[in-house]
N, CA, C and O atoms as CSV, one atom per row, in Angstrom:
chain,resi,resn,atom,element,x,y,z
A,1,MET,N,N,104.597,32.690,109.425
A,1,MET,CA,C,103.973,31.974,110.399
A,1,MET,C,C,102.582,31.450,110.105
A,1,MET,O,O,101.797,32.236,109.575
A,2,ALA,N,N,102.197,30.267,110.374
A,2,ALA,CA,C,101.010,29.670,110.047
A,2,ALA,C,C,100.064,29.851,111.104
A,2,ALA,O,O,100.550,30.018,112.223
A,3,GLY,N,N,98.727,29.856,110.986
A,3,GLY,CA,C,97.658,30.086,111.751
A,3,GLY,C,C,97.395,28.864,112.625
A,3,GLY,O,O,98.077,27.873,112.364
A,4,SER,N,N,96.546,28.782,113.584
A,4,SER,CA,C,96.191,27.571,114.258
A,4,SER,C,C,95.798,26.480,113.366
A,4,SER,O,O,95.178,26.777,112.345
A,5,GLY,N,N,96.068,25.294,113.607
A,5,GLY,CA,C,95.763,24.106,112.602
A,5,GLY,C,C,94.297,23.661,112.761
A,5,GLY,O,O,93.785,23.017,111.846
A,6,GLY,N,N,93.517,23.998,113.982
A,6,GLY,CA,C,92.274,23.659,114.272
A,6,GLY,C,C,91.118,24.626,113.729
A,6,GLY,O,O,89.930,24.305,113.759
A,7,ALA,N,N,91.566,25.778,113.256
A,7,ALA,CA,C,90.547,26.622,112.771
A,7,ALA,C,C,89.902,26.291,111.348
A,7,ALA,O,O,90.619,25.767,110.495
A,8,ILE,N,N,88.756,26.542,111.112
A,8,ILE,CA,C,88.045,26.392,109.926
A,8,ILE,C,C,87.962,27.688,109.311
A,8,ILE,O,O,87.406,28.636,109.866
A,9,ARG,N,N,88.507,27.754,108.166
A,9,ARG,CA,C,88.526,29.131,107.478
A,9,ARG,C,C,87.368,29.212,106.741
A,9,ARG,O,O,86.692,28.227,106.444
A,10,GLY,N,N,87.079,30.479,106.396
A,10,GLY,CA,C,85.840,30.931,105.569
A,10,GLY,C,C,84.512,30.509,106.090
A,10,GLY,O,O,83.571,30.374,105.307
A,11,SER,N,N,84.371,30.281,107.435
A,11,SER,CA,C,83.119,29.906,107.922
A,11,SER,C,C,82.880,30.338,109.200
A,11,SER,O,O,83.849,30.571,109.923
A,12,ARG,N,N,81.665,30.499,109.644
A,12,ARG,CA,C,81.396,31.060,110.985
A,12,ARG,C,C,80.292,29.898,111.848
A,12,ARG,O,O,79.709,28.932,111.356
A,13,VAL,N,N,80.271,30.256,112.887
A,13,VAL,CA,C,79.504,29.376,113.644
A,13,VAL,C,C,77.951,29.429,113.075
A,13,VAL,O,O,77.339,30.461,112.800
A,14,GLY,N,N,77.472,28.114,112.968
A,14,GLY,CA,C,76.163,28.120,112.299
A,14,GLY,C,C,75.980,28.246,110.735
A,14,GLY,O,O,74.909,28.258,110.128
A,15,ALA,N,N,77.161,28.331,110.251
A,15,ALA,CA,C,77.208,28.533,108.660
A,15,ALA,C,C,77.094,27.263,108.077
A,15,ALA,O,O,77.663,26.287,108.567
A,16,GLY,N,N,76.324,27.195,106.956
A,16,GLY,CA,C,76.196,25.838,106.134
A,16,GLY,C,C,75.145,26.042,105.207
A,16,GLY,O,O,74.493,27.086,105.191
A,17,PRO,N,N,74.950,25.101,104.439
A,17,PRO,CA,C,73.888,25.110,103.271
A,17,PRO,C,C,72.545,25.225,103.957
A,17,PRO,O,O,72.185,24.406,104.803
A,18,MET,N,N,71.731,26.365,103.538
A,18,MET,CA,C,70.599,26.541,104.062
A,18,MET,C,C,69.638,26.456,102.893
A,18,MET,O,O,69.286,27.435,102.235
A,19,GLY,N,N,69.260,25.266,102.695
A,19,GLY,CA,C,68.182,24.942,101.707
A,19,GLY,C,C,66.798,25.060,102.044
A,19,GLY,O,O,66.568,25.314,103.226
A,20,GLU,N,N,65.811,24.930,101.264
A,20,GLU,CA,C,64.372,24.807,101.644
A,20,GLU,C,C,64.005,23.734,102.572
A,20,GLU,O,O,63.025,23.775,103.316
A,21,ALA,N,N,64.944,22.661,102.476
A,21,ALA,CA,C,64.487,21.489,103.445
A,21,ALA,C,C,64.788,21.907,104.762
A,21,ALA,O,O,64.054,21.449,105.637
A,22,GLU,N,N,65.728,22.698,105.119
A,22,GLU,CA,C,66.235,22.990,106.292
A,22,GLU,C,C,65.405,24.130,107.013
A,22,GLU,O,O,65.154,24.072,108.216
A,23,ARG,N,N,65.003,25.154,106.210
A,23,ARG,CA,C,64.218,26.270,106.888
A,23,ARG,C,C,62.721,26.356,106.462
A,23,ARG,O,O,62.035,27.334,106.757
A,24,GLY,N,N,62.191,25.181,105.680
A,24,GLY,CA,C,60.828,25.131,105.319
A,24,GLY,C,C,60.562,25.850,103.992
A,24,GLY,O,O,61.472,26.553,103.553
A,25,GLU,N,N,59.503,25.760,103.356
A,25,GLU,CA,C,59.017,26.362,102.306
A,25,GLU,C,C,58.619,27.822,102.433
A,25,GLU,O,O,57.898,28.177,103.366
A,26,SER,N,N,59.083,28.711,101.489
A,26,SER,CA,C,58.654,30.099,101.468
A,26,SER,C,C,57.135,30.232,101.345
A,26,SER,O,O,56.499,29.410,100.686
A,27,ALA,N,N,56.544,31.260,101.974
A,27,ALA,CA,C,54.934,31.446,101.796
A,27,ALA,C,C,54.891,32.075,100.450
A,27,ALA,O,O,55.821,32.790,100.077
A,28,PRO,N,N,53.783,31.827,99.655
A,28,PRO,CA,C,53.466,32.513,98.394
A,28,PRO,C,C,53.600,34.064,98.554
A,28,PRO,O,O,53.172,34.592,99.580
A,29,ARG,N,N,54.115,34.720,97.680
A,29,ARG,CA,C,54.195,36.102,97.759
A,29,ARG,C,C,53.578,36.780,96.566
A,29,ARG,O,O,53.350,36.145,95.537
A,30,GLN,N,N,53.287,38.150,96.700
A,30,GLN,CA,C,52.895,38.967,95.682
A,30,GLN,C,C,53.571,40.218,95.722
A,30,GLN,O,O,53.973,40.618,96.814
A,31,ARG,N,N,53.770,40.945,94.623
A,31,ARG,CA,C,54.564,42.212,94.581
A,31,ARG,C,C,53.464,43.206,94.248
A,31,ARG,O,O,52.720,43.101,93.273
A,32,ILE,N,N,53.430,44.223,95.190
A,32,ILE,CA,C,52.502,45.355,95.016
A,32,ILE,C,C,53.458,46.600,94.829
A,32,ILE,O,O,54.519,46.749,95.436
A,33,VAL,N,N,52.963,47.411,93.963
A,33,VAL,CA,C,53.530,48.620,93.694
A,33,VAL,C,C,52.677,49.788,94.077
A,33,VAL,O,O,51.497,49.882,93.737
A,34,PHE,N,N,53.288,50.640,94.768
A,34,PHE,CA,C,52.774,52.013,95.425
A,34,PHE,C,C,53.258,53.258,94.676
A,34,PHE,O,O,54.414,53.283,94.253
A,35,PHE,N,N,52.516,54.182,94.512
A,35,PHE,CA,C,52.679,55.390,93.696
A,35,PHE,C,C,52.453,56.595,94.580
A,35,PHE,O,O,51.419,56.655,95.246
A,36,CYS,N,N,53.424,57.632,94.630
A,36,CYS,CA,C,53.329,58.846,95.412
A,36,CYS,C,C,53.012,60.053,94.454
A,36,CYS,O,O,53.027,59.935,93.229
A,37,ALA,N,N,52.750,61.117,95.055
A,37,ALA,CA,C,52.309,62.350,94.300
A,37,ALA,C,C,53.523,62.954,93.449
A,37,ALA,O,O,53.319,63.688,92.482
A,38,ASN,N,N,54.762,62.601,93.869
A,38,ASN,CA,C,55.991,62.944,93.080
A,38,ASN,C,C,56.286,61.975,92.073
A,38,ASN,O,O,57.392,62.165,91.567
A,39,GLY,N,N,55.621,60.939,91.591
A,39,GLY,CA,C,55.785,59.872,90.631
A,39,GLY,C,C,56.641,58.872,90.955
A,39,GLY,O,O,57.086,58.137,90.073
A,40,HIS,N,N,57.001,58.708,92.349
A,40,HIS,CA,C,58.008,57.669,92.580
A,40,HIS,C,C,57.248,56.403,92.674
A,40,HIS,O,O,56.084,56.434,93.073
A,41,GLU,N,N,57.844,55.239,92.321
A,41,GLU,CA,C,57.280,53.985,92.475
A,41,GLU,C,C,57.983,53.164,93.542
A,41,GLU,O,O,59.213,53.129,93.569
A,42,THR,N,N,57.261,52.519,94.398
A,42,THR,CA,C,57.849,51.746,95.473
A,42,THR,C,C,57.083,50.306,95.414
A,42,THR,O,O,55.884,50.179,95.662
A,43,ALA,N,N,57.951,49.249,95.049
A,43,ALA,CA,C,57.493,47.898,94.938
A,43,ALA,C,C,57.745,47.240,96.233
A,43,ALA,O,O,58.866,47.400,96.716
A,44,THR,N,N,56.922,46.557,96.846
A,44,THR,CA,C,57.006,45.895,98.085
A,44,THR,C,C,56.391,44.513,97.948
A,44,THR,O,O,55.372,44.331,97.281
A,45,VAL,N,N,57.029,43.540,98.592
A,45,VAL,CA,C,56.488,42.280,98.476
A,45,VAL,C,C,55.668,41.874,99.733
A,45,VAL,O,O,56.152,42.193,100.819
A,46,PHE,N,N,54.492,41.212,99.714
A,46,PHE,CA,C,53.762,40.718,100.580
A,46,PHE,C,C,53.365,39.352,100.410
A,46,PHE,O,O,53.340,38.830,99.295
A,47,ALA,N,N,53.026,38.694,101.554
A,47,ALA,CA,C,52.469,37.309,101.555
A,47,ALA,C,C,51.050,37.311,100.948
A,47,ALA,O,O,50.230,38.172,101.267
A,48,VAL,N,N,50.794,36.380,100.111
A,48,VAL,CA,C,49.478,36.358,99.602
A,48,VAL,C,C,48.419,36.478,100.380
A,48,VAL,O,O,47.446,37.126,99.994
A,49,GLU,N,N,48.449,35.840,101.655
A,49,GLU,CA,C,47.401,35.949,102.588
A,49,GLU,C,C,47.390,37.355,103.385
A,49,GLU,O,O,46.460,37.640,104.139
A,50,ALA,N,N,48.319,38.079,103.199
A,50,ALA,CA,C,48.535,39.262,104.059
A,50,ALA,C,C,47.566,40.282,103.544
A,50,ALA,O,O,47.269,40.271,102.350
A,51,ALA,N,N,47.002,41.253,104.451
A,51,ALA,CA,C,46.188,42.240,104.035
A,51,ALA,C,C,47.149,43.414,103.586
A,51,ALA,O,O,48.091,43.841,104.253
A,52,ILE,N,N,46.745,43.871,102.321
A,52,ILE,CA,C,47.490,44.916,101.674
A,52,ILE,C,C,47.168,46.277,102.208
A,52,ILE,O,O,46.016,46.648,101.984
A,53,PRO,N,N,47.942,47.098,102.866
A,53,PRO,CA,C,47.647,48.301,103.188
A,53,PRO,C,C,47.226,49.412,102.104
A,53,PRO,O,O,47.787,49.511,101.013
A,54,GLU,N,N,46.249,50.177,102.502
A,54,GLU,CA,C,45.803,51.188,101.542
A,54,GLU,C,C,46.838,52.176,101.235
A,54,GLU,O,O,46.888,52.643,100.097
A,55,ALA,N,N,47.743,52.574,102.219
A,55,ALA,CA,C,48.672,53.584,102.178
A,55,ALA,C,C,50.028,53.067,102.493
A,55,ALA,O,O,50.136,52.074,103.212
A,56,TRP,N,N,51.147,53.711,101.970
A,56,TRP,CA,C,52.507,53.394,102.281
A,56,TRP,C,C,53.334,54.500,102.398
A,56,TRP,O,O,52.948,55.477,101.756
A,57,ASP,N,N,54.398,54.640,103.054
A,57,ASP,CA,C,55.304,55.747,102.940
A,57,ASP,C,C,56.269,55.546,101.800
A,57,ASP,O,O,56.901,54.502,101.642
A,58,CYS,N,N,56.358,56.709,100.932
A,58,CYS,CA,C,57.461,56.486,99.953
A,58,CYS,C,C,58.761,56.596,100.616
A,58,CYS,O,O,58.944,57.480,101.452
A,59,PRO,N,N,59.683,55.752,100.299
A,59,PRO,CA,C,61.024,55.674,100.860
A,59,PRO,C,C,61.942,56.826,100.320
A,59,PRO,O,O,62.956,57.134,100.946
A,60,ARG,N,N,61.566,57.502,99.087
A,60,ARG,CA,C,62.428,58.394,98.603
A,60,ARG,C,C,62.089,59.742,99.230
A,60,ARG,O,O,62.976,60.413,99.759
A,61,CYS,N,N,60.702,60.188,99.178
A,61,CYS,CA,C,60.256,61.550,99.847
A,61,CYS,C,C,59.468,61.536,100.928
A,61,CYS,O,O,59.297,62.586,101.547
A,62,GLY,N,N,58.888,60.406,101.318
A,62,GLY,CA,C,58.119,60.434,102.642
A,62,GLY,C,C,56.786,60.634,102.535
A,62,GLY,O,O,56.040,60.586,103.513
A,63,LEU,N,N,56.317,60.915,101.124
A,63,LEU,CA,C,54.897,61.377,101.027
A,63,LEU,C,C,54.116,59.986,101.045
A,63,LEU,O,O,54.697,58.932,100.784
A,64,PRO,N,N,52.763,60.052,101.369
A,64,PRO,CA,C,51.955,58.839,101.151
A,64,PRO,C,C,51.748,58.400,99.991
A,64,PRO,O,O,51.716,59.223,99.076
A,65,THR,N,N,51.561,57.068,99.719
A,65,THR,CA,C,51.467,56.323,98.468
A,65,THR,C,C,50.195,55.719,98.354
A,65,THR,O,O,49.464,55.799,99.342
A,66,SER,N,N,49.745,55.078,97.258
A,66,SER,CA,C,48.652,54.272,97.126
A,66,SER,C,C,48.954,53.407,95.916
A,66,SER,O,O,49.943,53.599,95.208
A,67,THR,N,N,48.017,52.397,95.696
A,67,THR,CA,C,48.307,51.451,94.591
A,67,THR,C,C,47.628,52.031,93.100
A,67,THR,O,O,47.838,51.470,92.025
A,68,ASP,N,N,46.904,53.078,93.237
A,68,ASP,CA,C,46.425,53.784,92.230
A,68,ASP,C,C,47.261,54.650,91.538
A,68,ASP,O,O,47.424,55.760,92.046
A,69,VAL,N,N,47.938,54.348,90.293
A,69,VAL,CA,C,48.988,55.133,89.591
A,69,VAL,C,C,48.384,56.370,89.180
A,69,VAL,O,O,49.102,57.364,89.078
A,70,ASN,N,N,47.065,56.439,88.913
A,70,ASN,CA,C,46.455,57.710,88.195
A,70,ASN,C,C,45.859,58.588,89.353
A,70,ASN,O,O,45.462,59.736,89.155
A,71,ASN,N,N,45.828,58.016,90.477
A,71,ASN,CA,C,45.413,58.808,91.636
A,71,ASN,C,C,46.053,58.716,93.022
A,71,ASN,O,O,45.423,58.374,94.023
A,72,PRO,N,N,47.437,59.068,93.011
A,72,PRO,CA,C,48.076,58.965,94.335
A,72,PRO,C,C,47.554,60.077,95.210
A,72,PRO,O,O,47.093,61.138,94.788
A,73,PRO,N,N,47.670,59.732,96.440
A,73,PRO,CA,C,47.184,60.607,97.685
A,73,PRO,C,C,47.923,61.919,97.593
A,73,PRO,O,O,49.133,61.867,97.374
A,74,PRO,N,N,47.313,63.129,97.741
A,74,PRO,CA,C,47.940,64.387,97.792
A,74,PRO,C,C,48.855,64.569,98.950
A,74,PRO,O,O,48.587,63.955,99.983
A,75,PRO,N,N,49.818,65.276,98.909
A,75,PRO,CA,C,50.791,65.535,100.146
A,75,PRO,C,C,49.929,66.132,101.246
A,75,PRO,O,O,48.974,66.881,101.042
A,76,PRO,N,N,50.436,65.656,102.630
A,76,PRO,CA,C,49.594,66.211,103.587
A,76,PRO,C,C,49.811,67.644,103.773
A,76,PRO,O,O,50.891,68.178,103.523
A,77,LYS,N,N,48.818,68.247,104.199
A,77,LYS,CA,C,48.908,69.734,104.450
A,77,LYS,C,C,49.721,69.965,105.826
A,77,LYS,O,O,49.361,69.452,106.886
A,78,ILE,N,N,50.784,70.741,105.705
A,78,ILE,CA,C,51.502,70.849,107.027
A,78,ILE,C,C,51.185,72.389,107.660
A,78,ILE,O,O,51.387,73.482,107.130
A,79,GLU,N,N,50.685,72.111,108.828
A,79,GLU,CA,C,50.103,73.405,109.431
A,79,GLU,C,C,51.423,74.090,110.086
A,79,GLU,O,O,52.304,73.449,110.658
A,80,PRO,N,N,51.414,75.470,109.912
A,80,PRO,CA,C,52.420,76.153,110.556
A,80,PRO,C,C,52.592,75.971,112.023
A,80,PRO,O,O,51.651,75.463,112.633
A,81,TYR,N,N,53.627,76.303,112.648
A,81,TYR,CA,C,53.805,76.417,113.996
A,81,TYR,C,C,52.986,77.474,114.667
A,81,TYR,O,O,53.103,78.654,114.336
A,82,LYS,N,N,52.099,77.054,115.671
A,82,LYS,CA,C,51.343,78.176,116.309
A,82,LYS,C,C,51.892,78.483,117.815
A,82,LYS,O,O,52.195,77.602,118.620
A,83,THR,N,N,51.956,79.696,118.020
A,83,THR,CA,C,52.292,80.016,119.465
A,83,THR,C,C,51.301,79.790,120.350
A,83,THR,O,O,50.201,79.395,119.965
A,84,HIS,N,N,51.582,80.020,121.662
A,84,HIS,CA,C,50.564,79.896,122.672
A,84,HIS,C,C,49.466,81.058,122.636
A,84,HIS,O,O,48.307,80.912,123.023
A,85,LEU,N,N,49.999,82.211,122.123
A,85,LEU,CA,C,49.140,83.240,121.826
A,85,LEU,C,C,48.130,83.196,120.868
A,85,LEU,O,O,47.012,83.695,120.988
A,86,ALA,N,N,48.655,82.450,119.710
A,86,ALA,CA,C,47.685,82.095,118.683
A,86,ALA,C,C,46.555,81.203,119.054
A,86,ALA,O,O,45.410,81.448,118.676
A,87,TYR,N,N,46.898,80.029,119.891
A,87,TYR,CA,C,45.911,79.278,120.458
A,87,TYR,C,C,44.855,80.158,121.328
A,87,TYR,O,O,43.643,80.036,121.150
A,88,VAL,N,N,45.304,80.885,122.102
A,88,VAL,CA,C,44.519,81.824,122.966
A,88,VAL,C,C,43.638,82.640,122.156
A,88,VAL,O,O,42.459,82.717,122.503
A,89,LYS,N,N,44.042,83.266,121.116
A,89,LYS,CA,C,43.336,84.075,120.311
A,89,LYS,C,C,42.204,83.312,119.479
A,89,LYS,O,O,41.197,83.922,119.119
A,90,GLU,N,N,42.388,82.034,119.199
A,90,GLU,CA,C,41.352,81.273,118.737
A,90,GLU,C,C,40.186,80.994,119.715
A,90,GLU,O,O,39.044,80.877,119.271
A,91,ARG,N,N,40.417,80.900,120.878
A,91,ARG,CA,C,39.426,80.665,121.890
A,91,ARG,C,C,38.805,81.856,122.505
A,91,ARG,O,O,37.686,81.730,123.003
A,92,ARG,N,N,39.440,83.061,122.526
A,92,ARG,CA,C,38.932,84.152,123.098
A,92,ARG,C,C,38.628,85.314,122.086
A,92,ARG,O,O,39.433,85.413,121.159
A,93,SER,N,N,37.693,86.117,122.120
A,93,SER,CA,C,37.438,87.369,121.350
A,93,SER,C,C,38.310,88.459,121.995
A,93,SER,O,O,38.814,88.286,123.105
A,94,GLU,N,N,38.482,89.608,121.268
A,94,GLU,CA,C,39.088,90.626,121.777
A,94,GLU,C,C,38.457,91.260,123.089
A,94,GLU,O,O,39.094,91.757,124.017
A,95,GLN,N,N,37.081,91.144,122.980
A,95,GLN,CA,C,36.239,91.647,124.196
A,95,GLN,C,C,36.594,91.060,125.413
A,95,GLN,O,O,36.836,91.677,126.450
A,96,GLU,N,N,36.622,89.593,125.223
A,96,GLU,CA,C,36.936,88.607,126.389
A,96,GLU,C,C,38.161,88.856,127.023
A,96,GLU,O,O,38.340,88.910,128.239
A,97,ALA,N,N,39.220,89.043,125.899
A,97,ALA,CA,C,40.473,89.153,126.478
A,97,ALA,C,C,40.726,90.531,127.325
A,97,ALA,O,O,41.428,90.552,128.336
A,98,ALA,N,N,40.094,91.632,126.807
A,98,ALA,CA,C,40.034,92.885,127.449
A,98,ALA,C,C,39.486,92.658,128.846
A,98,ALA,O,O,40.056,93.144,129.823
A,99,GLN,N,N,38.410,91.942,128.948
A,99,GLN,CA,C,37.683,91.774,130.262
A,99,GLN,C,C,38.531,91.124,131.338
A,99,GLN,O,O,38.617,91.570,132.482
A,100,ILE,N,N,39.218,89.922,130.847
A,100,ILE,CA,C,40.129,89.051,131.516
A,100,ILE,C,C,41.252,89.962,131.999
A,100,ILE,O,O,41.611,89.898,133.175
A,101,LEU,N,N,41.843,90.839,131.110
A,101,LEU,CA,C,42.953,91.484,131.418
A,101,LEU,C,C,42.594,92.493,132.547
A,101,LEU,O,O,43.339,92.615,133.520
A,102,GLU,N,N,41.417,93.236,132.409
A,102,GLU,CA,C,40.972,94.040,133.356
A,102,GLU,C,C,40.802,93.488,134.851
A,102,GLU,O,O,41.260,94.024,135.859
A,103,GLU,N,N,40.088,92.365,134.793
A,103,GLU,CA,C,40.001,91.616,136.029
A,103,GLU,C,C,41.236,91.397,136.723
A,103,GLU,O,O,41.366,91.693,137.911
A,104,ALA,N,N,42.220,90.853,135.975
A,104,ALA,CA,C,43.519,90.516,136.431
A,104,ALA,C,C,44.299,91.868,136.949
A,104,ALA,O,O,45.082,91.809,137.897
A,105,LEU,N,N,44.073,92.868,136.376
A,105,LEU,CA,C,44.698,94.223,136.807
A,105,LEU,C,C,44.151,94.668,138.122
A,105,LEU,O,O,44.810,95.116,139.060
A,106,GLU,N,N,42.833,94.484,138.069
A,106,GLU,CA,C,41.968,94.848,139.333
A,106,GLU,C,C,42.609,94.150,140.590
A,106,GLU,O,O,43.021,94.749,141.583
A,107,ARG,N,N,42.630,92.762,140.387
A,107,ARG,CA,C,43.217,91.818,141.531
A,107,ARG,C,C,44.731,92.379,141.936
A,107,ARG,O,O,45.138,92.515,143.090
A,108,LEU,N,N,45.368,92.633,140.882
A,108,LEU,CA,C,46.798,93.130,141.211
A,108,LEU,C,C,46.696,94.368,141.942
A,108,LEU,O,O,47.322,94.456,142.998
A,109,ARG,N,N,45.968,95.381,141.520
A,109,ARG,CA,C,45.792,96.635,142.242
A,109,ARG,C,C,45.388,96.462,143.697
A,109,ARG,O,O,45.860,97.123,144.622
A,110,ALA,N,N,44.462,95.500,143.810
A,110,ALA,CA,C,43.975,95.258,145.225
A,110,ALA,C,C,45.009,94.808,146.136
A,110,ALA,O,O,45.129,95.237,147.284
A,111,ARG,N,N,45.904,93.759,145.490
A,111,ARG,CA,C,46.987,93.253,146.419
A,111,ARG,C,C,47.954,94.248,146.667
A,111,ARG,O,O,48.503,94.201,147.768
A,112,ARG,N,N,48.272,95.112,145.905
A,112,ARG,CA,C,49.212,96.262,145.976
A,112,ARG,C,C,48.723,97.109,147.074
A,112,ARG,O,O,49.439,97.433,148.022
A,113,SER,N,N,47.264,97.529,146.911
A,113,SER,CA,C,46.982,98.395,148.012
A,113,SER,C,C,46.900,97.839,149.373
A,113,SER,O,O,46.685,98.604,150.314
A,114,LYS,N,N,47.070,96.420,149.584
A,114,LYS,CA,C,47.092,95.902,150.963
A,114,LYS,C,C,48.538,95.776,151.310
A,114,LYS,O,O,48.863,95.339,152.414
A,115,GLY,N,N,49.439,96.145,150.401
A,115,GLY,CA,C,50.955,96.159,150.787
A,115,GLY,C,C,51.597,94.662,150.708
A,115,GLY,O,O,52.593,94.350,151.362
A,116,GLU,N,N,50.962,93.839,149.896
A,116,GLU,CA,C,51.541,92.560,149.545
A,116,GLU,C,C,52.764,92.649,148.669
A,116,GLU,O,O,52.785,93.506,147.785
A,117,ILE,N,N,53.788,91.833,148.839
A,117,ILE,CA,C,54.925,91.901,148.056
A,117,ILE,C,C,54.674,90.986,146.766
A,117,ILE,O,O,54.582,89.771,146.936
A,118,ILE,N,N,54.575,91.467,145.629
A,118,ILE,CA,C,54.430,90.880,144.323
A,118,ILE,C,C,55.717,90.604,143.609
A,118,ILE,O,O,56.518,91.533,143.505
A,119,PHE,N,N,55.970,89.573,143.166
A,119,PHE,CA,C,57.021,89.081,142.244
A,119,PHE,C,C,56.774,88.836,140.971
A,119,PHE,O,O,57.673,88.428,140.235
């Protein structure tokens, strides 16, 4: 069986030679190499007029990079997960915590003595 006779094979809508004359000239470019603390090199191309960022993320390990091969940025310090209690302990001393607890217990006892239902 033969396909339809009107089909153009091997092409798609909008396909055609795309030369510099049709899309314009490319902007002048420069190749910048970034280095991470693990020794990975990442080469990225920027336009000559573009501002070069001081840091870039390494696509291999995710660490920050810089253009200085001898002095790459150190890995970021990862803080461990803190619980709500850890944050409270940073704000309150043991004496303050004991005082707040005693005040709360006094209010609770006062409500119980009045016969209130407490859930």
